[in-house]
PyMOL Python script that loads the backbone (N, CA, C, O; Angstrom):
from pymol import cmd

cmd.read_pdbstr("""\
ATOM      1  N   MET A   1    -116.326   4.577 -87.233  1.00  0.00           N
ATOM      2  CA  MET A   1    -117.185   3.515 -87.726  1.00  0.00           C
ATOM      3  C   MET A   1    -118.571   4.057 -88.103  1.00  0.00           C
ATOM      4  O   MET A   1    -119.282   3.458 -88.910  1.00  0.00           O
ATOM      5  N   HIS A   2    -118.940   5.186 -87.516  1.00  0.00           N
ATOM      6  CA  HIS A   2    -120.236   5.788 -87.859  1.00  0.00           C
ATOM      7  C   HIS A   2    -120.280   6.134 -89.352  1.00  0.00           C
ATOM      8  O   HIS A   2    -121.285   5.893 -90.022  1.00  0.00           O
ATOM      9  N   ALA A   3    -119.188   6.696 -89.862  1.00  0.00           N
ATOM     10  CA  ALA A   3    -119.132   7.077 -91.274  1.00  0.00           C
ATOM     11  C   ALA A   3    -119.218   5.858 -92.183  1.00  0.00           C
ATOM     12  O   ALA A   3    -119.715   5.967 -93.304  1.00  0.00           O
ATOM     13  N   VAL A   4    -118.752   4.716 -91.733  1.00  0.00           N
ATOM     14  CA  VAL A   4    -118.828   3.485 -92.530  1.00  0.00           C
ATOM     15  C   VAL A   4    -120.236   2.893 -92.441  1.00  0.00           C
ATOM     16  O   VAL A   4    -120.739   2.331 -93.414  1.00  0.00           O
ATOM     17  N   SER A   5    -120.857   3.017 -91.292  1.00  0.00           N
ATOM     18  CA  SER A   5    -122.184   2.410 -91.111  1.00  0.00           C
ATOM     19  C   SER A   5    -123.271   3.119 -91.913  1.00  0.00           C
ATOM     20  O   SER A   5    -124.272   2.497 -92.268  1.00  0.00           O
ATOM     21  N   LEU A   6    -123.097   4.394 -92.202  1.00  0.00           N
ATOM     22  CA  LEU A   6    -124.131   5.130 -92.925  1.00  0.00           C
ATOM     23  C   LEU A   6    -124.363   4.589 -94.333  1.00  0.00           C
ATOM     24  O   LEU A   6    -125.507   4.289 -94.675  1.00  0.00           O
ATOM     25  N   PRO A   7    -123.314   4.450 -95.177  1.00  0.00           N
ATOM     26  CA  PRO A   7    -123.578   3.853 -96.490  1.00  0.00           C
ATOM     27  C   PRO A   7    -124.026   2.394 -96.392  1.00  0.00           C
ATOM     28  O   PRO A   7    -124.798   1.924 -97.229  1.00  0.00           O
ATOM     29  N   GLU A   8    -123.549   1.684 -95.381  1.00  0.00           N
ATOM     30  CA  GLU A   8    -124.007   0.303 -95.192  1.00  0.00           C
ATOM     31  C   GLU A   8    -125.524   0.285 -95.043  1.00  0.00           C
ATOM     32  O   GLU A   8    -126.202  -0.529 -95.669  1.00  0.00           O
ATOM     33  N   CYS A   9    -126.055   1.177 -94.219  1.00  0.00           N
ATOM     34  CA  CYS A   9    -127.501   1.233 -93.997  1.00  0.00           C
ATOM     35  C   CYS A   9    -128.234   1.607 -95.273  1.00  0.00           C
ATOM     36  O   CYS A   9    -129.255   1.002 -95.597  1.00  0.00           O
ATOM     37  N   GLU A  10    -127.734   2.589 -95.999  1.00  0.00           N
ATOM     38  CA  GLU A  10    -128.391   3.036 -97.228  1.00  0.00           C
ATOM     39  C   GLU A  10    -128.354   1.969 -98.318  1.00  0.00           C
ATOM     40  O   GLU A  10    -129.302   1.835 -99.091  1.00  0.00           O
ATOM     41  N   LEU A  11    -127.268   1.215 -98.380  1.00  0.00           N
ATOM     42  CA  LEU A  11    -127.104   0.206 -99.424  1.00  0.00           C
ATOM     43  C   LEU A  11    -127.650  -1.163 -99.035  1.00  0.00           C
ATOM     44  O   LEU A  11    -127.841  -2.032 -99.886  1.00  0.00           O
ATOM     45  N   GLY A  12    -127.901  -1.347 -97.736  1.00  0.00           N
ATOM     46  CA  GLY A  12    -128.394  -2.640 -97.280  1.00  0.00           C
ATOM     47  C   GLY A  12    -127.340  -3.734 -97.366  1.00  0.00           C
ATOM     48  O   GLY A  12    -127.665  -4.913 -97.507  1.00  0.00           O
ATOM     49  N   ARG A  13    -126.089  -3.338 -97.279  1.00  0.00           N
ATOM     50  CA  ARG A  13    -124.979  -4.298 -97.360  1.00  0.00           C
ATOM     51  C   ARG A  13    -123.962  -3.963 -96.283  1.00  0.00           C
ATOM     52  O   ARG A  13    -123.892  -2.832 -95.803  1.00  0.00           O
ATOM     53  N   THR A  14    -123.179  -4.960 -95.915  1.00  0.00           N
ATOM     54  CA  THR A  14    -122.113  -4.760 -94.944  1.00  0.00           C
ATOM     55  C   THR A  14    -120.802  -4.554 -95.689  1.00  0.00           C
ATOM     56  O   THR A  14    -120.463  -5.316 -96.595  1.00  0.00           O
ATOM     57  N   ALA A  15    -120.075  -3.525 -95.302  1.00  0.00           N
ATOM     58  CA  ALA A  15    -118.784  -3.250 -95.926  1.00  0.00           C
ATOM     59  C   ALA A  15    -117.776  -4.317 -95.518  1.00  0.00           C
ATOM     60  O   ALA A  15    -117.833  -4.849 -94.410  1.00  0.00           O
ATOM     61  N   MET A  16    -116.857  -4.623 -96.423  1.00  0.00           N
ATOM     62  CA  MET A  16    -115.748  -5.515 -96.086  1.00  0.00           C
ATOM     63  C   MET A  16    -114.699  -4.661 -95.385  1.00  0.00           C
ATOM     64  O   MET A  16    -114.121  -3.755 -95.986  1.00  0.00           O
ATOM     65  N   LYS A  17    -114.459  -4.953 -94.123  1.00  0.00           N
ATOM     66  CA  LYS A  17    -113.551  -4.136 -93.317  1.00  0.00           C
ATOM     67  C   LYS A  17    -112.306  -4.938 -92.972  1.00  0.00           C
ATOM     68  O   LYS A  17    -112.391  -6.113 -92.615  1.00  0.00           O
ATOM     69  N   ASP A  18    -111.172  -4.306 -93.078  1.00  0.00           N
ATOM     70  CA  ASP A  18    -109.910  -4.901 -92.664  1.00  0.00           C
ATOM     71  C   ASP A  18    -109.386  -4.037 -91.520  1.00  0.00           C
ATOM     72  O   ASP A  18    -108.585  -3.126 -91.728  1.00  0.00           O
ATOM     73  N   LEU A  19    -109.850  -4.340 -90.315  1.00  0.00           N
ATOM     74  CA  LEU A  19    -109.507  -3.523 -89.153  1.00  0.00           C
ATOM     75  C   LEU A  19    -108.082  -3.825 -88.710  1.00  0.00           C
ATOM     76  O   LEU A  19    -107.745  -4.959 -88.369  1.00  0.00           O
ATOM     77  N   LEU A  20    -107.267  -2.800 -88.722  1.00  0.00           N
ATOM     78  CA  LEU A  20    -105.866  -2.923 -88.368  1.00  0.00           C
ATOM     79  C   LEU A  20    -105.584  -2.095 -87.124  1.00  0.00           C
ATOM     80  O   LEU A  20    -106.363  -1.202 -86.791  1.00  0.00           O
ATOM     81  N   PRO A  21    -104.486  -2.374 -86.433  1.00  0.00           N
ATOM     82  CA  PRO A  21    -104.103  -1.509 -85.325  1.00  0.00           C
ATOM     83  C   PRO A  21    -103.779  -0.107 -85.846  1.00  0.00           C
ATOM     84  O   PRO A  21    -103.618   0.100 -87.049  1.00  0.00           O
ATOM     85  N   MET A  22    -103.688   0.838 -84.933  1.00  0.00           N
ATOM     86  CA  MET A  22    -103.309   2.199 -85.312  1.00  0.00           C
ATOM     87  C   MET A  22    -102.027   2.142 -86.138  1.00  0.00           C
ATOM     88  O   MET A  22    -101.091   1.408 -85.822  1.00  0.00           O
ATOM     89  N   GLN A  23    -102.012   2.938 -87.204  1.00  0.00           N
ATOM     90  CA  GLN A  23    -100.869   2.999 -88.100  1.00  0.00           C
ATOM     91  C   GLN A  23    -100.090   4.286 -87.839  1.00  0.00           C
ATOM     92  O   GLN A  23    -100.636   5.244 -87.292  1.00  0.00           O
ATOM     93  N   PRO A  24     -98.812   4.309 -88.231  1.00  0.00           N
ATOM     94  CA  PRO A  24     -98.057   5.552 -88.077  1.00  0.00           C
ATOM     95  C   PRO A  24     -98.813   6.712 -88.741  1.00  0.00           C
ATOM     96  O   PRO A  24     -99.327   6.573 -89.851  1.00  0.00           O
ATOM     97  N   LYS A  25     -98.870   7.817 -88.069  1.00  0.00           N
ATOM     98  CA  LYS A  25     -99.541   9.052 -88.513  1.00  0.00           C
ATOM     99  C   LYS A  25    -101.054   9.006 -88.378  1.00  0.00           C
ATOM    100  O   LYS A  25    -101.716   9.983 -88.730  1.00  0.00           O
ATOM    101  N   ASP A  26    -101.639   7.901 -87.876  1.00  0.00           N
ATOM    102  CA  ASP A  26    -103.064   7.901 -87.551  1.00  0.00           C
ATOM    103  C   ASP A  26    -103.277   8.828 -86.364  1.00  0.00           C
ATOM    104  O   ASP A  26    -102.391   8.971 -85.521  1.00  0.00           O
ATOM    105  N   VAL A  27    -104.427   9.447 -86.291  1.00  0.00           N
ATOM    106  CA  VAL A  27    -104.751  10.318 -85.166  1.00  0.00           C
ATOM    107  C   VAL A  27    -106.046   9.855 -84.528  1.00  0.00           C
ATOM    108  O   VAL A  27    -106.932   9.342 -85.212  1.00  0.00           O
ATOM    109  N   LEU A  28    -106.158  10.034 -83.229  1.00  0.00           N
ATOM    110  CA  LEU A  28    -107.366   9.633 -82.518  1.00  0.00           C
ATOM    111  C   LEU A  28    -108.495  10.628 -82.742  1.00  0.00           C
ATOM    112  O   LEU A  28    -109.651  10.231 -82.889  1.00  0.00           O
ATOM    113  N   GLU A  29    -108.169  11.919 -82.768  1.00  0.00           N
ATOM    114  CA  GLU A  29    -109.171  12.965 -82.935  1.00  0.00           C
ATOM    115  C   GLU A  29    -108.600  14.078 -83.797  1.00  0.00           C
ATOM    116  O   GLU A  29    -107.388  14.292 -83.838  1.00  0.00           O
ATOM    117  N   THR A  30    -109.477  14.772 -84.473  1.00  0.00           N
ATOM    118  CA  THR A  30    -109.080  15.990 -85.182  1.00  0.00           C
ATOM    119  C   THR A  30    -110.072  17.083 -84.820  1.00  0.00           C
ATOM    120  O   THR A  30    -111.214  16.807 -84.452  1.00  0.00           O
ATOM    121  N   PHE A  31    -109.638  18.285 -84.926  1.00  0.00           N
ATOM    122  CA  PHE A  31    -110.489  19.431 -84.621  1.00  0.00           C
ATOM    123  C   PHE A  31    -110.394  20.408 -85.785  1.00  0.00           C
ATOM    124  O   PHE A  31    -109.413  21.140 -85.911  1.00  0.00           O
ATOM    125  N   ALA A  32    -111.402  20.416 -86.622  1.00  0.00           N
ATOM    126  CA  ALA A  32    -111.408  21.311 -87.770  1.00  0.00           C
ATOM    127  C   ALA A  32    -111.899  22.685 -87.321  1.00  0.00           C
ATOM    128  O   ALA A  32    -112.917  22.809 -86.640  1.00  0.00           O
ATOM    129  N   ALA A  33    -111.169  23.688 -87.710  1.00  0.00           N
ATOM    130  CA  ALA A  33    -111.573  25.067 -87.454  1.00  0.00           C
ATOM    131  C   ALA A  33    -112.049  25.648 -88.782  1.00  0.00           C
ATOM    132  O   ALA A  33    -111.240  26.020 -89.633  1.00  0.00           O
ATOM    133  N   ILE A  34    -113.363  25.723 -88.951  1.00  0.00           N
ATOM    134  CA  ILE A  34    -113.901  26.162 -90.236  1.00  0.00           C
ATOM    135  C   ILE A  34    -114.461  27.575 -90.184  1.00  0.00           C
ATOM    136  O   ILE A  34    -115.108  28.025 -91.130  1.00  0.00           O
ATOM    137  N   GLY A  35    -114.219  28.266 -89.097  1.00  0.00           N
ATOM    138  CA  GLY A  35    -114.732  29.629 -88.944  1.00  0.00           C
ATOM    139  C   GLY A  35    -114.265  30.556 -90.055  1.00  0.00           C
ATOM    140  O   GLY A  35    -115.058  31.332 -90.589  1.00  0.00           O
ATOM    141  N   ASP A  36    -112.978  30.483 -90.411  1.00  0.00           N
ATOM    142  CA  ASP A  36    -112.455  31.344 -91.482  1.00  0.00           C
ATOM    143  C   ASP A  36    -113.122  31.025 -92.814  1.00  0.00           C
ATOM    144  O   ASP A  36    -113.465  31.940 -93.563  1.00  0.00           O
ATOM    145  N   LEU A  37    -113.309  29.762 -93.118  1.00  0.00           N
ATOM    146  CA  LEU A  37    -113.956  29.352 -94.354  1.00  0.00           C
ATOM    147  C   LEU A  37    -115.393  29.870 -94.411  1.00  0.00           C
ATOM    148  O   LEU A  37    -115.833  30.403 -95.429  1.00  0.00           O
ATOM    149  N   MET A  38    -116.111  29.706 -93.311  1.00  0.00           N
ATOM    150  CA  MET A  38    -117.495  30.178 -93.275  1.00  0.00           C
ATOM    151  C   MET A  38    -117.555  31.698 -93.428  1.00  0.00           C
ATOM    152  O   MET A  38    -118.416  32.222 -94.135  1.00  0.00           O
ATOM    153  N   ARG A  39    -116.652  32.390 -92.772  1.00  0.00           N
ATOM    154  CA  ARG A  39    -116.623  33.848 -92.878  1.00  0.00           C
ATOM    155  C   ARG A  39    -116.315  34.283 -94.308  1.00  0.00           C
ATOM    156  O   ARG A  39    -116.970  35.184 -94.833  1.00  0.00           O
ATOM    157  N   ASP A  40    -115.322  33.653 -94.945  1.00  0.00           N
ATOM    158  CA  ASP A  40    -114.884  34.059 -96.281  1.00  0.00           C
ATOM    159  C   ASP A  40    -115.858  33.680 -97.389  1.00  0.00           C
ATOM    160  O   ASP A  40    -115.977  34.400 -98.380  1.00  0.00           O
ATOM    161  N   THR A  41    -116.553  32.565 -97.233  1.00  0.00           N
ATOM    162  CA  THR A  41    -117.424  32.088 -98.308  1.00  0.00           C
ATOM    163  C   THR A  41    -118.904  32.274 -98.018  1.00  0.00           C
ATOM    164  O   THR A  41    -119.722  32.254 -98.937  1.00  0.00           O
ATOM    165  N   GLY A  42    -119.256  32.452 -96.758  1.00  0.00           N
ATOM    166  CA  GLY A  42    -120.657  32.553 -96.383  1.00  0.00           C
ATOM    167  C   GLY A  42    -121.351  31.204 -96.314  1.00  0.00           C
ATOM    168  O   GLY A  42    -122.555  31.134 -96.070  1.00  0.00           O
ATOM    169  N   PHE A  43    -120.591  30.120 -96.529  1.00  0.00           N
ATOM    170  CA  PHE A  43    -121.171  28.774 -96.505  1.00  0.00           C
ATOM    171  C   PHE A  43    -121.366  28.316 -95.074  1.00  0.00           C
ATOM    172  O   PHE A  43    -120.462  28.425 -94.247  1.00  0.00           O
ATOM    173  N   VAL A  44    -122.548  27.805 -94.790  1.00  0.00           N
ATOM    174  CA  VAL A  44    -122.839  27.223 -93.483  1.00  0.00           C
ATOM    175  C   VAL A  44    -123.456  25.855 -93.731  1.00  0.00           C
ATOM    176  O   VAL A  44    -124.482  25.748 -94.403  1.00  0.00           O
ATOM    177  N   GLN A  45    -122.842  24.815 -93.196  1.00  0.00           N
ATOM    178  CA  GLN A  45    -123.352  23.449 -93.359  1.00  0.00           C
ATOM    179  C   GLN A  45    -124.719  23.348 -92.700  1.00  0.00           C
ATOM    180  O   GLN A  45    -124.883  23.719 -91.537  1.00  0.00           O
ATOM    181  N   SER A  46    -125.690  22.850 -93.437  1.00  0.00           N
ATOM    182  CA  SER A  46    -127.026  22.760 -92.864  1.00  0.00           C
ATOM    183  C   SER A  46    -127.598  21.342 -92.890  1.00  0.00           C
ATOM    184  O   SER A  46    -128.609  21.081 -92.237  1.00  0.00           O
ATOM    185  N   ASN A  47    -126.979  20.430 -93.624  1.00  0.00           N
ATOM    186  CA  ASN A  47    -127.468  19.056 -93.689  1.00  0.00           C
ATOM    187  C   ASN A  47    -126.622  18.144 -92.807  1.00  0.00           C
ATOM    188  O   ASN A  47    -125.395  18.244 -92.805  1.00  0.00           O
ATOM    189  N   PRO A  48    -127.269  17.261 -92.063  1.00  0.00           N
ATOM    190  CA  PRO A  48    -126.496  16.284 -91.295  1.00  0.00           C
ATOM    191  C   PRO A  48    -125.838  15.277 -92.241  1.00  0.00           C
ATOM    192  O   PRO A  48    -126.284  15.101 -93.375  1.00  0.00           O
ATOM    193  N   ILE A  49    -124.796  14.629 -91.779  1.00  0.00           N
ATOM    194  CA  ILE A  49    -124.057  13.670 -92.606  1.00  0.00           C
ATOM    195  C   ILE A  49    -124.973  12.555 -93.094  1.00  0.00           C
ATOM    196  O   ILE A  49    -124.805  12.061 -94.209  1.00  0.00           O
ATOM    197  N   GLU A  50    -125.927  12.158 -92.281  1.00  0.00           N
ATOM    198  CA  GLU A  50    -126.850  11.089 -92.689  1.00  0.00           C
ATOM    199  C   GLU A  50    -127.591  11.472 -93.975  1.00  0.00           C
ATOM    200  O   GLU A  50    -127.743  10.645 -94.874  1.00  0.00           O
ATOM    201  N   GLN A  51    -128.046  12.711 -94.060  1.00  0.00           N
ATOM    202  CA  GLN A  51    -128.754  13.172 -95.256  1.00  0.00           C
ATOM    203  C   GLN A  51    -127.799  13.262 -96.443  1.00  0.00           C
ATOM    204  O   GLN A  51    -128.176  12.928 -97.566  1.00  0.00           O
ATOM    205  N   GLY A  52    -126.570  13.709 -96.207  1.00  0.00           N
ATOM    206  CA  GLY A  52    -125.593  13.797 -97.284  1.00  0.00           C
ATOM    207  C   GLY A  52    -125.264  12.435 -97.874  1.00  0.00           C
ATOM    208  O   GLY A  52    -125.162  12.296 -99.092  1.00  0.00           O
ATOM    209  N   VAL A  53    -125.099  11.433 -97.025  1.00  0.00           N
ATOM    210  CA  VAL A  53    -124.815  10.074 -97.507  1.00  0.00           C
ATOM    211  C   VAL A  53    -126.021   9.539 -98.263  1.00  0.00           C
ATOM    212  O   VAL A  53    -125.869   8.914 -99.313  1.00  0.00           O
ATOM    213  N   ARG A  54    -127.214   9.780 -97.740  1.00  0.00           N
ATOM    214  CA  ARG A  54    -128.437   9.339 -98.407  1.00  0.00           C
ATOM    215  C   ARG A  54    -128.530   9.959 -99.809  1.00  0.00           C
ATOM    216  O   ARG A  54    -128.848   9.265-100.774  1.00  0.00           O
ATOM    217  N   ASN A  55    -128.256  11.252 -99.917  1.00  0.00           N
ATOM    218  CA  ASN A  55    -128.290  11.932-101.212  1.00  0.00           C
ATOM    219  C   ASN A  55    -127.217  11.387-102.155  1.00  0.00           C
ATOM    220  O   ASN A  55    -127.469  11.196-103.345  1.00  0.00           O
ATOM    221  N   CYS A  56    -126.025  11.140-101.621  1.00  0.00           N
ATOM    222  CA  CYS A  56    -124.915  10.632-102.436  1.00  0.00           C
ATOM    223  C   CYS A  56    -125.252   9.253-103.001  1.00  0.00           C
ATOM    224  O   CYS A  56    -125.020   8.995-104.182  1.00  0.00           O
ATOM    225  N   VAL A  57    -125.792   8.373-102.175  1.00  0.00           N
ATOM    226  CA  VAL A  57    -126.155   7.027-102.627  1.00  0.00           C
ATOM    227  C   VAL A  57    -127.260   7.116-103.676  1.00  0.00           C
ATOM    228  O   VAL A  57    -127.219   6.398-104.675  1.00  0.00           O
ATOM    229  N   ALA A  58    -128.233   7.975-103.465  1.00  0.00           N
ATOM    230  CA  ALA A  58    -129.320   8.130-104.438  1.00  0.00           C
ATOM    231  C   ALA A  58    -128.787   8.646-105.769  1.00  0.00           C
ATOM    232  O   ALA A  58    -129.200   8.177-106.830  1.00  0.00           O
ATOM    233  N   CYS A  59    -127.872   9.606-105.715  1.00  0.00           N
ATOM    234  CA  CYS A  59    -127.272  10.154-106.932  1.00  0.00           C
ATOM    235  C   CYS A  59    -126.485   9.075-107.667  1.00  0.00           C
ATOM    236  O   CYS A  59    -126.587   8.952-108.887  1.00  0.00           O
ATOM    237  N   TYR A  60    -125.710   8.301-106.935  1.00  0.00           N
ATOM    238  CA  TYR A  60    -124.917   7.215-107.526  1.00  0.00           C
ATOM    239  C   TYR A  60    -125.831   6.200-108.205  1.00  0.00           C
ATOM    240  O   TYR A  60    -125.595   5.804-109.347  1.00  0.00           O
ATOM    241  N   ARG A  61    -126.872   5.785-107.496  1.00  0.00           N
ATOM    242  CA  ARG A  61    -127.798   4.797-108.052  1.00  0.00           C
ATOM    243  C   ARG A  61    -128.480   5.330-109.308  1.00  0.00           C
ATOM    244  O   ARG A  61    -128.654   4.597-110.281  1.00  0.00           O
ATOM    245  N   ASP A  62    -128.861   6.592-109.290  1.00  0.00           N
ATOM    246  CA  ASP A  62    -129.515   7.196-110.456  1.00  0.00           C
ATOM    247  C   ASP A  62    -128.553   7.288-111.640  1.00  0.00           C
ATOM    248  O   ASP A  62    -128.919   6.960-112.768  1.00  0.00           O
ATOM    249  N   TYR A  63    -127.335   7.729-111.383  1.00  0.00           N
ATOM    250  CA  TYR A  63    -126.351   7.911-112.453  1.00  0.00           C
ATOM    251  C   TYR A  63    -125.981   6.586-113.110  1.00  0.00           C
ATOM    252  O   TYR A  63    -125.912   6.488-114.335  1.00  0.00           O
ATOM    253  N   PHE A  64    -125.743   5.560-112.276  1.00  0.00           N
ATOM    254  CA  PHE A  64    -125.305   4.258-112.798  1.00  0.00           C
ATOM    255  C   PHE A  64    -126.469   3.299-113.036  1.00  0.00           C
ATOM    256  O   PHE A  64    -126.257   2.149-113.421  1.00  0.00           O
ATOM    257  N   LYS A  65    -127.682   3.762-112.813  1.00  0.00           N
ATOM    258  CA  LYS A  65    -128.899   2.962-113.040  1.00  0.00           C
ATOM    259  C   LYS A  65    -128.858   1.625-112.291  1.00  0.00           C
ATOM    260  O   LYS A  65    -129.148   0.567-112.850  1.00  0.00           O
ATOM    261  N   VAL A  66    -128.490   1.709-111.013  1.00  0.00           N
ATOM    262  CA  VAL A  66    -128.462   0.499-110.176  1.00  0.00           C
ATOM    263  C   VAL A  66    -129.425   0.652-109.010  1.00  0.00           C
ATOM    264  O   VAL A  66    -129.549  -0.256-108.189  1.00  0.00           O
TER     265      VAL A  66
END
""", "prot")
cmd.dss("prot")
cmd.show_as("cartoon", "prot")
cmd.util.cbc("prot")
cmd.orient("prot")
């Protein structure tokens, strides 16, 4: 729900949510192992998700002039 709340805050609107019970193949947690990717590409994430969502919303608004 944190990922849904971030654009809600940036847009000043509440998302329409259809909360359903767990569905087949849903998972409670995932554990991404990105060490190989970072080693191979040299990429290291430096921005928190909040900043990324803020930038994405700003880019969208600028592109679509809204």
